[in-house]
C-alpha positions as CSV (number, residue, x, y, z in Angstrom):
1,X,-116.9,-44.8,-129.6
2,X,-118.0,-48.0,-127.8
3,X,-116.7,-47.8,-124.2
4,X,-116.7,-51.5,-123.5
5,X,-118.6,-54.7,-123.2
6,X,-119.5,-56.8,-120.2
7,X,-121.2,-60.1,-119.8
8,X,-122.0,-61.9,-116.5
9,X,-124.2,-64.4,-114.9
10,X,-126.5,-61.8,-113.3
11,X,-128.1,-58.7,-114.8
12,X,-127.5,-56.5,-111.8
13,X,-123.8,-57.3,-111.8
14,X,-123.6,-56.7,-115.5
15,X,-125.3,-53.3,-115.0
16,X,-122.9,-52.3,-112.2
17,X,-119.9,-53.1,-114.4
18,X,-121.5,-51.3,-117.4
19,X,-122.1,-48.2,-115.2
20,X,-118.4,-48.1,-114.4
21,X,-117.4,-48.4,-118.0
22,X,-119.8,-45.7,-119.0
23,X,-118.3,-43.4,-116.3
24,X,-114.8,-43.9,-117.8
25,X,-113.6,-46.7,-115.7
26,X,-111.5,-49.5,-117.3
27,X,-112.2,-53.3,-117.5
28,X,-110.5,-53.8,-114.1
29,X,-112.6,-51.3,-112.3
30,X,-115.8,-52.7,-113.9
31,X,-114.8,-56.3,-113.1
32,X,-114.3,-55.5,-109.4
33,X,-117.6,-53.6,-109.2
34,X,-119.5,-56.5,-111.0
35,X,-117.7,-59.1,-108.9
36,X,-118.6,-57.6,-105.6
37,X,-122.3,-57.2,-106.8
38,X,-122.3,-60.9,-107.6
39,X,-121.4,-61.7,-104.0
40,X,-124.6,-59.9,-103.0
41,X,-127.1,-61.1,-105.6
42,X,-125.9,-64.7,-106.0
43,X,-125.0,-65.6,-102.4
44,X,-125.7,-69.3,-103.0
45,X,-123.0,-69.2,-105.8
46,X,-120.2,-67.0,-104.4
47,X,-119.4,-64.7,-101.5
48,X,-116.7,-62.6,-99.8
49,X,-115.3,-65.7,-98.1
50,X,-114.7,-67.4,-101.4
51,X,-112.1,-67.9,-104.2
52,X,-111.1,-66.0,-107.3
53,X,-109.1,-67.0,-110.4
54,X,-109.0,-64.6,-113.3
55,X,-107.1,-64.3,-116.5
56,X,-106.6,-60.8,-117.9
57,X,-105.2,-59.1,-121.0
58,X,-103.3,-55.8,-120.7
59,X,-100.6,-54.2,-122.9
60,X,-100.5,-57.2,-125.3
61,X,-99.9,-59.8,-122.5
62,X,-102.0,-62.3,-120.6
63,X,-101.6,-62.9,-116.9
64,X,-103.4,-65.0,-114.3
65,X,-104.6,-63.6,-111.1
66,X,-104.5,-66.3,-108.4
67,X,-106.7,-65.5,-105.5
68,X,-107.2,-69.1,-104.5
69,X,-106.3,-69.3,-100.8
70,X,-104.2,-72.2,-99.5
71,X,-104.9,-74.4,-96.5
72,X,-104.4,-73.1,-93.0
73,X,-101.4,-74.2,-90.9
74,X,-103.6,-76.5,-88.9
75,X,-104.9,-78.4,-91.9
76,X,-103.1,-81.7,-91.5
77,X,-104.2,-85.2,-92.4
78,X,-103.5,-86.2,-88.8
79,X,-105.8,-83.6,-87.4
80,X,-108.7,-84.4,-89.8
81,X,-108.3,-88.2,-89.2
82,X,-108.4,-87.5,-85.4
83,X,-111.7,-85.8,-86.0
84,X,-113.0,-89.1,-87.4
85,X,-113.0,-88.2,-91.1
86,X,-112.1,-90.3,-94.2
87,X,-113.2,-87.6,-96.6
88,X,-113.3,-83.9,-96.0
89,X,-117.0,-82.8,-95.8
90,X,-118.5,-80.5,-98.3
91,X,-119.7,-78.0,-95.7
92,X,-118.9,-76.7,-92.2
93,X,-115.7,-75.2,-91.0
94,X,-113.1,-78.0,-91.6
95,X,-113.7,-77.6,-95.3
96,X,-112.4,-74.0,-95.2
97,X,-109.2,-72.7,-96.8
98,X,-108.0,-69.1,-96.5
99,X,-110.5,-66.9,-98.4
100,X,-108.8,-65.3,-101.4
101,X,-111.5,-63.4,-103.3
102,X,-111.4,-60.1,-101.5
103,X,-107.7,-59.8,-101.7
104,X,-107.8,-60.8,-105.4
105,X,-110.3,-58.1,-106.3
106,X,-108.4,-55.5,-104.3
107,X,-105.1,-56.4,-105.9
108,X,-106.6,-56.2,-109.4
109,X,-108.1,-52.8,-108.6
110,X,-104.9,-51.5,-107.0
111,X,-102.5,-52.5,-109.8
112,X,-104.7,-52.2,-112.9
113,X,-107.8,-50.2,-112.1
114,X,-108.2,-46.4,-112.1
115,X,-111.0,-45.7,-109.7
116,X,-111.4,-45.3,-105.9
117,X,-112.4,-48.2,-103.8
118,X,-115.6,-46.4,-102.6
119,X,-116.7,-45.9,-106.1
120,X,-116.4,-49.5,-107.2
121,X,-118.0,-50.8,-104.0
122,X,-120.9,-48.4,-104.1
123,X,-123.3,-50.6,-106.1
124,X,-122.6,-53.7,-104.0
125,X,-123.0,-51.8,-100.7
126,X,-126.3,-50.3,-101.9
127,X,-127.8,-53.6,-103.0
128,X,-126.8,-55.2,-99.7
129,X,-128.2,-52.3,-97.7
130,X,-131.3,-51.4,-99.6
131,X,-132.1,-54.9,-100.9
132,X,-132.2,-56.7,-104.2
133,X,-134.8,-59.1,-105.7
134,X,-133.6,-62.4,-104.4
135,X,-133.4,-65.2,-106.9
136,X,-135.7,-68.2,-106.8
137,X,-132.8,-70.6,-106.5
138,X,-131.4,-68.8,-103.5
139,X,-134.8,-69.0,-101.8
140,X,-135.1,-72.7,-102.6
141,X,-131.7,-73.3,-101.1
142,X,-132.6,-71.4,-97.9
143,X,-136.0,-73.2,-97.6
144,X,-134.4,-76.6,-97.9
145,X,-131.9,-75.8,-95.2
146,X,-134.2,-73.8,-92.9
147,X,-134.5,-76.4,-90.2
148,X,-130.8,-77.2,-90.4
149,X,-129.9,-73.5,-90.0
150,X,-132.2,-73.2,-87.0
151,X,-130.9,-76.3,-85.2
152,X,-127.2,-76.1,-86.1
153,X,-126.1,-72.8,-87.6
154,X,-127.8,-69.9,-85.7
155,X,-125.8,-67.2,-87.5
156,X,-127.2,-68.5,-90.8
157,X,-130.7,-68.7,-89.4
158,X,-130.5,-65.1,-88.2
159,X,-129.5,-63.8,-91.7
160,X,-131.5,-66.1,-94.0
161,X,-134.6,-66.7,-91.9
162,X,-135.4,-63.1,-91.0
163,X,-138.7,-63.3,-89.0
164,X,-138.2,-67.1,-88.8
165,X,-139.2,-67.8,-92.5
166,X,-137.2,-68.0,-95.7
167,X,-137.2,-64.9,-98.0
168,X,-140.1,-64.6,-100.5
169,X,-139.3,-65.3,-104.1
170,X,-138.9,-62.0,-106.0
171,X,-139.0,-60.0,-102.8
172,X,-136.3,-57.6,-101.7
173,X,-133.6,-59.2,-99.5
174,X,-131.2,-57.1,-97.4
175,X,-127.9,-58.1,-95.8
176,X,-127.3,-55.2,-93.4
177,X,-124.3,-56.9,-91.7
178,X,-122.5,-57.3,-95.0
179,X,-123.2,-53.7,-96.0
180,X,-121.9,-52.6,-92.6
181,X,-118.8,-54.7,-93.0
182,X,-118.0,-53.2,-96.4
183,X,-118.7,-49.6,-95.1
184,X,-116.3,-50.2,-92.3
185,X,-113.7,-51.4,-94.7
186,X,-114.2,-48.3,-96.9
187,X,-113.9,-46.1,-93.8
188,X,-110.6,-47.8,-92.8
189,X,-109.3,-47.4,-96.4
190,X,-107.2,-44.4,-95.6
191,X,-103.9,-43.3,-97.2
192,X,-102.2,-40.7,-99.2
193,X,-102.6,-42.4,-102.6
194,X,-105.3,-44.5,-104.2
195,X,-103.0,-47.6,-104.0
196,X,-102.4,-47.0,-100.3
197,X,-106.1,-46.7,-99.6
198,X,-106.7,-50.0,-101.3
199,X,-103.9,-51.7,-99.4
200,X,-105.5,-50.3,-96.2
201,X,-108.7,-52.1,-97.2
202,X,-106.8,-55.3,-97.7
203,X,-105.3,-54.9,-94.2
204,X,-108.8,-54.4,-92.7
205,X,-109.9,-57.7,-94.1
206,X,-106.9,-59.8,-93.6
207,X,-105.1,-58.2,-90.7
208,X,-107.8,-56.3,-89.0
209,X,-111.4,-56.7,-87.7
210,X,-112.5,-59.2,-90.4
211,X,-109.7,-61.6,-89.8
212,X,-110.1,-61.3,-86.0
213,X,-113.8,-62.2,-86.3
214,X,-113.1,-65.1,-88.6
215,X,-110.4,-66.5,-86.2
216,X,-112.6,-66.2,-83.2
217,X,-115.5,-67.8,-84.9
218,X,-113.6,-70.8,-86.1
219,X,-112.1,-71.4,-82.7
220,X,-115.3,-70.8,-80.7
221,X,-118.0,-72.5,-82.8
222,X,-118.4,-76.2,-83.5
223,X,-120.2,-76.4,-86.9
224,X,-122.3,-79.4,-87.8
225,X,-121.4,-80.7,-91.2
226,X,-122.1,-83.6,-93.6
227,X,-120.1,-86.0,-91.6
228,X,-122.8,-85.9,-89.0
229,X,-120.6,-84.4,-86.3
230,X,-119.7,-80.9,-85.3
231,X,-116.2,-79.5,-85.7
232,X,-114.3,-76.3,-85.0
233,X,-112.3,-74.8,-87.9
234,X,-108.6,-74.6,-88.1
235,X,-108.4,-71.3,-89.9
236,X,-106.9,-68.6,-87.7
237,X,-106.3,-64.8,-87.8
238,X,-102.6,-65.6,-88.2
239,X,-103.4,-67.6,-91.4
240,X,-105.3,-64.7,-92.7
241,X,-102.6,-62.2,-91.9
242,X,-100.0,-64.1,-94.0
243,X,-102.1,-64.3,-97.2
244,X,-101.6,-62.3,-100.3
245,X,-103.1,-62.9,-103.8
246,X,-100.7,-62.9,-106.6
247,X,-100.0,-63.1,-110.4
248,X,-98.7,-66.0,-112.5
249,X,-98.0,-66.7,-116.1
250,X,-100.8,-68.6,-117.8
251,X,-100.6,-72.0,-119.3
252,X,-101.1,-71.7,-123.0
253,X,-102.0,-74.0,-125.9
254,X,-102.2,-73.3,-129.6
255,X,-105.3,-74.5,-131.5
256,X,-106.3,-73.6,-135.1
257,X,-104.7,-70.1,-135.1
258,X,-105.8,-69.4,-131.5
259,X,-103.7,-69.4,-128.4
260,X,-105.7,-70.5,-125.4
261,X,-104.7,-69.3,-121.9
262,X,-105.7,-71.1,-118.7
263,X,-104.6,-71.2,-115.1
264,X,-102.0,-73.7,-114.0
265,X,-102.9,-77.1,-112.6
266,X,-103.9,-75.8,-109.2
267,X,-107.1,-75.3,-111.2
268,X,-108.6,-77.8,-113.7
269,X,-108.1,-75.4,-116.6
270,X,-105.3,-77.3,-118.3
271,X,-107.8,-80.1,-118.9
272,X,-109.4,-78.0,-121.7
273,X,-106.1,-77.8,-123.4
274,X,-105.6,-81.6,-123.0
275,X,-109.0,-82.3,-124.5
276,X,-108.3,-80.0,-127.5
277,X,-105.0,-81.8,-128.1
278,X,-107.1,-85.0,-128.7
279,X,-109.6,-83.3,-131.0
280,X,-107.7,-81.7,-134.0
281,X,-109.4,-78.8,-135.6
282,X,-109.2,-80.2,-139.1
283,X,-111.1,-83.2,-137.9
284,X,-113.7,-81.5,-135.7
285,X,-114.5,-78.8,-138.3
286,X,-116.1,-81.3,-140.6
287,X,-118.3,-83.0,-138.1
288,X,-121.9,-81.9,-137.4
289,X,-121.9,-80.8,-133.8
290,X,-125.3,-82.4,-133.1
291,X,-124.2,-85.8,-134.5
292,X,-123.4,-88.9,-132.5
293,X,-119.9,-88.9,-133.9
294,X,-119.2,-85.4,-132.5
295,X,-120.7,-86.1,-129.1
296,X,-118.9,-89.4,-128.8
297,X,-115.5,-88.0,-129.8
298,X,-115.8,-85.1,-127.4
299,X,-117.0,-87.3,-124.5
300,X,-114.3,-89.9,-124.9
301,X,-111.6,-87.2,-125.2
302,X,-112.9,-85.6,-122.0
303,X,-112.8,-89.0,-120.2
304,X,-109.1,-89.3,-121.0
305,X,-108.3,-85.7,-120.1
306,X,-110.2,-85.7,-116.8
307,X,-108.5,-89.0,-115.8
308,X,-105.2,-87.2,-116.2
309,X,-106.6,-84.3,-114.2
310,X,-107.5,-86.6,-111.3
311,X,-104.1,-88.3,-111.5
312,X,-101.7,-85.4,-111.9
313,X,-103.2,-82.0,-111.2
314,X,-102.3,-80.3,-107.9
315,X,-100.6,-77.1,-106.6
316,X,-97.5,-76.9,-108.7
317,X,-95.7,-74.9,-106.0
318,X,-95.9,-78.1,-103.9
319,X,-96.2,-81.0,-106.4
320,X,-94.4,-81.9,-109.6
321,X,-97.0,-81.7,-112.3
322,X,-95.7,-82.9,-115.8
323,X,-97.8,-80.5,-117.9
324,X,-95.2,-80.3,-120.7
325,X,-95.4,-84.0,-121.1
326,X,-99.2,-84.1,-120.8
327,X,-99.6,-81.5,-123.6
328,X,-96.9,-82.9,-125.9
329,X,-97.8,-84.1,-129.4
330,X,-96.4,-87.6,-128.7
331,X,-98.5,-88.0,-125.6
332,X,-101.7,-86.6,-127.4
333,X,-101.2,-89.0,-130.3
334,X,-100.9,-92.0,-128.0
335,X,-104.0,-91.0,-126.0
336,X,-106.0,-90.2,-129.2
337,X,-105.3,-93.7,-130.4
338,X,-107.1,-95.1,-127.3
339,X,-110.5,-93.6,-128.5
340,X,-112.6,-96.2,-130.4
341,X,-116.1,-96.1,-131.8
342,X,-117.4,-97.5,-128.5
343,X,-117.7,-95.9,-125.1
344,X,-115.0,-96.9,-122.7
345,X,-116.4,-96.7,-119.2
346,X,-113.2,-97.2,-117.2
347,X,-110.9,-94.6,-115.6
348,X,-107.9,-94.5,-117.9
349,X,-105.2,-92.0,-117.0
350,X,-102.1,-91.9,-119.2
351,X,-98.6,-92.5,-117.9
352,X,-96.2,-89.6,-118.2
353,X,-92.5,-90.6,-118.2
354,X,-91.4,-91.2,-114.6
355,X,-94.9,-91.2,-113.1
356,X,-95.9,-94.8,-113.3
357,X,-95.9,-95.2,-109.5
358,X,-98.1,-92.1,-109.0
359,X,-100.5,-93.3,-111.7
360,X,-100.9,-96.7,-109.9
361,X,-101.3,-95.0,-106.5
362,X,-104.0,-92.6,-107.8
363,X,-105.8,-95.4,-109.6
364,X,-106.0,-97.4,-106.4
365,X,-107.2,-94.3,-104.4
366,X,-109.8,-93.3,-106.9
367,X,-111.3,-96.9,-107.0
368,X,-111.4,-97.0,-103.2
369,X,-112.5,-93.4,-102.4
370,X,-114.7,-92.2,-105.2
371,X,-118.2,-93.6,-105.1
372,X,-119.7,-95.1,-108.3
373,X,-123.2,-95.2,-107.1
374,X,-126.1,-93.1,-108.6
375,X,-125.9,-90.1,-110.8
376,X,-123.7,-87.1,-110.2
377,X,-125.5,-83.8,-109.8
378,X,-123.4,-80.8,-110.0
379,X,-124.6,-77.5,-108.5
380,X,-125.6,-75.9,-111.8
381,X,-127.9,-78.9,-112.4
382,X,-129.4,-79.0,-108.9
383,X,-132.8,-78.5,-110.5
384,X,-132.4,-81.9,-112.2
385,X,-131.6,-83.8,-109.1
386,X,-133.9,-86.7,-108.3
387,X,-132.8,-86.9,-104.6
388,X,-134.4,-83.8,-103.1
389,X,-133.1,-84.7,-99.6
390,X,-129.5,-84.0,-100.4
391,X,-127.9,-80.8,-99.1
392,X,-127.9,-78.1,-101.9
393,X,-124.4,-77.6,-103.3
394,X,-122.9,-74.3,-104.0
395,X,-121.7,-73.2,-107.4
396,X,-119.9,-70.4,-109.3
397,X,-120.4,-67.2,-111.2
398,X,-118.5,-65.8,-114.2
399,X,-117.9,-62.4,-115.8
400,X,-116.2,-61.2,-119.0
401,X,-115.2,-57.5,-119.4
402,X,-113.6,-55.6,-122.3
403,X,-112.9,-51.8,-122.2
404,X,-112.3,-49.2,-124.9
405,X,-108.5,-49.5,-124.4
406,X,-108.5,-53.2,-125.1
407,X,-108.0,-54.4,-121.5
408,X,-109.9,-57.7,-120.9
409,X,-110.8,-59.6,-117.8
410,X,-112.2,-63.2,-117.6
411,X,-113.0,-64.1,-114.0
412,X,-114.7,-67.1,-112.3
413,X,-115.4,-66.3,-108.6
414,X,-116.8,-69.0,-106.4
415,X,-117.0,-70.3,-102.8
416,X,-118.4,-68.8,-99.6
417,X,-121.8,-70.1,-100.5
418,X,-124.6,-69.4,-98.0
419,X,-125.1,-73.2,-97.7
420,X,-121.4,-74.1,-97.4
421,X,-120.5,-72.8,-94.1
422,X,-122.3,-71.0,-91.2
423,X,-122.7,-67.2,-91.5
424,X,-120.3,-65.4,-89.2
425,X,-122.3,-63.1,-86.9
426,X,-121.6,-59.4,-87.5
427,X,-119.8,-60.0,-90.8
428,X,-122.8,-61.0,-93.0
429,X,-121.0,-63.7,-94.9
430,X,-119.6,-67.2,-94.5
431,X,-116.4,-69.1,-95.4
432,X,-115.6,-71.4,-98.3
433,X,-115.5,-75.2,-98.5
434,X,-112.7,-75.6,-101.0
435,X,-110.7,-78.0,-98.8
436,X,-113.2,-80.8,-99.7
437,X,-111.1,-81.2,-102.9
438,X,-108.2,-82.6,-100.9
439,X,-107.7,-86.3,-100.1
440,X,-107.1,-87.6,-96.6
441,X,-104.7,-90.2,-98.0
442,X,-100.9,-89.4,-97.8
443,X,-98.5,-89.2,-100.7
444,X,-101.0,-88.3,-103.4
445,X,-100.8,-85.1,-105.5
446,X,-104.0,-83.9,-104.0
447,X,-103.3,-84.9,-100.4
448,X,-104.2,-82.4,-97.7
449,X,-101.2,-80.4,-96.4
450,X,-100.8,-77.0,-94.8
451,X,-100.1,-74.1,-97.1
452,X,-101.3,-75.9,-100.2
453,X,-103.8,-74.7,-102.8
454,X,-106.6,-77.1,-103.5
455,X,-107.0,-78.3,-107.1
456,X,-110.2,-76.3,-107.9
457,X,-112.7,-76.6,-110.7
458,X,-112.7,-72.8,-111.3
459,X,-111.6,-72.2,-114.9
460,X,-111.8,-68.8,-116.6
461,X,-110.5,-68.7,-120.2
462,X,-108.8,-66.2,-122.5
463,X,-107.7,-66.7,-126.1
464,X,-106.2,-64.6,-128.8
465,X,-106.0,-65.3,-132.6
466,X,-103.3,-64.6,-135.1
467,X,-105.6,-62.1,-136.8
468,X,-105.7,-60.0,-133.6
469,X,-109.1,-61.1,-132.1
470,X,-109.1,-61.6,-128.4
471,X,-111.8,-63.7,-126.7
472,X,-112.8,-64.0,-123.0
473,X,-115.2,-66.8,-121.9
474,X,-116.2,-69.0,-119.0
475,X,-119.0,-70.6,-117.1
476,X,-120.1,-71.9,-113.7
477,X,-120.6,-75.6,-113.3
478,X,-117.9,-77.4,-111.2
479,X,-116.5,-80.4,-113.1
480,X,-118.6,-79.3,-116.1
481,X,-116.9,-75.9,-116.6
482,X,-114.2,-77.0,-119.0
483,X,-116.6,-79.6,-120.6
484,X,-119.0,-76.9,-121.6
485,X,-116.2,-74.5,-122.6
486,X,-114.8,-77.2,-124.8
487,X,-118.1,-77.4,-126.7
488,X,-118.2,-73.6,-127.1
489,X,-114.6,-73.3,-128.2
490,X,-114.9,-76.2,-130.7
491,X,-118.0,-74.6,-132.3
492,X,-116.5,-71.1,-132.3
493,X,-112.8,-71.8,-133.1
494,X,-113.0,-75.0,-135.2
495,X,-116.4,-74.6,-136.9
496,X,-116.8,-70.8,-137.2
497,X,-120.1,-70.3,-135.3
498,X,-120.6,-66.8,-133.9
499,X,-120.5,-66.2,-130.2
500,X,-124.2,-66.5,-129.5
501,X,-124.7,-69.5,-131.7
502,X,-121.8,-71.3,-130.2
503,X,-123.2,-70.7,-126.7
504,X,-126.8,-71.7,-127.5
505,X,-126.2,-74.9,-129.4
506,X,-127.3,-78.2,-127.7
507,X,-125.0,-79.0,-124.7
508,X,-123.9,-82.2,-123.1
509,X,-121.3,-83.4,-120.6
510,X,-119.9,-86.5,-118.9
511,X,-120.5,-87.6,-115.3
512,X,-118.0,-90.5,-115.7
513,X,-115.1,-88.9,-113.7
514,X,-115.1,-88.7,-109.9
515,X,-116.6,-85.5,-108.7
516,X,-114.3,-82.9,-107.2
517,X,-116.9,-82.3,-104.5
518,X,-117.9,-84.4,-101.5
519,X,-118.8,-87.3,-101.5
520,X,-116.7,-87.7,-104.7
521,X,-119.3,-89.7,-106.5
522,X,-119.2,-90.7,-110.2
523,X,-121.4,-92.4,-112.7
524,X,-119.3,-94.7,-114.9
525,X,-120.1,-94.0,-118.6
526,X,-122.6,-91.3,-117.6
527,X,-123.5,-88.8,-120.3
528,X,-126.0,-86.0,-119.7
529,X,-127.4,-84.5,-122.9
530,X,-130.0,-81.9,-123.7
531,X,-133.1,-83.1,-125.4
532,X,-132.8,-80.9,-128.4
533,X,-130.1,-83.2,-129.8
534,X,-131.7,-85.3,-132.6
535,X,-133.3,-88.5,-131.5
536,X,-131.1,-90.5,-133.9
537,X,-128.1,-89.0,-132.2
538,X,-129.4,-90.1,-128.8
539,X,-130.1,-93.6,-130.0
540,X,-126.7,-93.9,-131.6
541,X,-125.0,-92.8,-128.4
542,X,-126.9,-95.5,-126.4
543,X,-125.8,-98.0,-129.0
544,X,-122.2,-97.0,-128.5
545,X,-122.4,-97.8,-124.8
546,X,-122.9,-94.4,-123.2
547,X,-125.1,-94.4,-120.1
548,X,-127.4,-91.6,-121.4
549,X,-129.6,-89.3,-119.4
550,X,-131.6,-86.9,-121.5
551,X,-132.6,-83.6,-119.8
552,X,-134.8,-80.8,-121.1
553,X,-133.5,-78.2,-123.6
554,X,-131.8,-75.4,-121.8
555,X,-131.0,-77.4,-118.7
556,X,-127.2,-77.5,-119.0
557,X,-124.6,-74.7,-119.1
558,X,-124.4,-71.0,-118.2
559,X,-121.6,-69.7,-120.5
560,X,-120.8,-66.1,-121.2
561,X,-118.3,-64.6,-123.6
562,X,-116.9,-61.4,-125.0
563,X,-114.8,-60.7,-128.1
564,X,-112.6,-57.8,-129.3
565,X,-111.9,-57.5,-133.0
566,X,-108.6,-55.9,-134.3
567,X,-110.5,-52.8,-135.3
568,X,-111.8,-52.3,-131.8
569,X,-115.3,-53.6,-132.5
570,X,-116.7,-55.5,-129.5
571,X,-119.2,-58.4,-129.1
572,X,-120.7,-60.0,-126.0
573,X,-122.9,-63.0,-125.5
574,X,-124.7,-64.8,-122.6
575,X,-126.5,-68.0,-123.1
576,X,-130.2,-68.1,-122.8
577,X,-129.7,-70.9,-120.2
578,X,-128.5,-68.3,-117.7
579,X,-131.8,-68.5,-115.8
580,X,-130.4,-66.6,-112.9
581,X,-130.5,-63.4,-114.9
582,X,-127.3,-63.5,-116.9
583,X,-126.9,-60.5,-119.2
584,X,-124.6,-58.9,-121.8
585,X,-124.2,-55.2,-122.3
586,X,-122.3,-53.1,-124.9
587,X,-121.6,-49.6,-123.4
């Protein structure tokens, strides 16, 4: 009998998860093992100091794991303004929120896994200690920042410029400090039960030596950042001690026999449901997905949905977010009527009942604070950037796991990028920069405030069909995550393509909306399309008013997916675009 399926954005992570499945572990054990390996082998895309949203299926029910840390107690608009900032930088220490990824992985393992912590951490510790073939993109990132590390972030220089030079492409790279940190956590993971041992590991990270080192570093080191000045962080050991990851009910939306599950509006996930509400399956099923009509409809729907994201989405524990209204049939019908046969290159949020003042305030803020100059380059497309002088952005990883018992995990870890924050001496990792998604303007949904989750771009997906099929999918890509997932889901759920074909078909996305990342730039009407779309499609899109940029085939998107059929048969797929070594394995 097949023991499971796993797909991730790096082959070594996929293999680590597959090994756990083959040894009898379940999807949660495998996801944790793979997730920790991803922190080692894709350090420019995620790390132990980062964030983790996941959606999982167990016992016929979907749940969301929220391991997105909130802001520290000292993260106030007044403090950041006093530091001379109008936007929160995309790097350094002021951009940091409480790291949630480690607690999230441990909570998932404790409550739903079956294996011991030492067993699921073994592969990650070995790869950190003995070395792994470092990816070309990671080397390029280090090389670009070598002088900056040497001058401003000595802890990063010590780790990433061993011997004073960047790692060699394809060579083995070791992170002995991280291996030692994890070994020490495993050693401290003592208790009478498996659950108690995992809780002891959580305490070591959040209420022990790791939290103490983080607090001391933020207080004692002024980190240079993109603002051009150096700042201490506001994250403290007390902030760390009070953090716990947790579970939430997913937001769901029904589409063509499928029920789609996403995170709440503390992530951008609901934007996928909003876009689907504007693109009925009976309409989309009959349109060639490489035609100008298909591309135009999808892009215009995304512009409307993302305008709502930027106007309404925020931490729903702090802010009133009218998701029921935004996903209602009446609202979708009104918004759909705004789509014409020409590109509309303005920012057009809708107005939910009772929210007119908020819509006006956000429209004013976006016009003043987002920057409509030049193209928008998300991290996944850094290889396409024309401005090679910019600081390399971080990005994200993704994994999908299904086990033989029908448990499923869709996870999109991110943050803690080697380029986002200085490496903390002795720990072997750095912090995240997720606070850059807040505004330093008062009284907006996304205004900075203590104890508030940032509205992230991280967006795993899970969906189940009336016939019993269950699907897990996702991608890195910042603001593009739900745009690429929309293309995949339309091709799979509305048009009936198989997993691999739906992933590999020509991709495109909009750069029209303000970026979630510093410096919040946008390209009004911008449309990035792969060059394997037909020339007549590209010409027709230009004629409709889209500001088109054609990129080489295979340049856009890093989707992975896994599917369980009602009879237990499993499928997994990873796009050929996963140039960092993405892989799928059936065990």
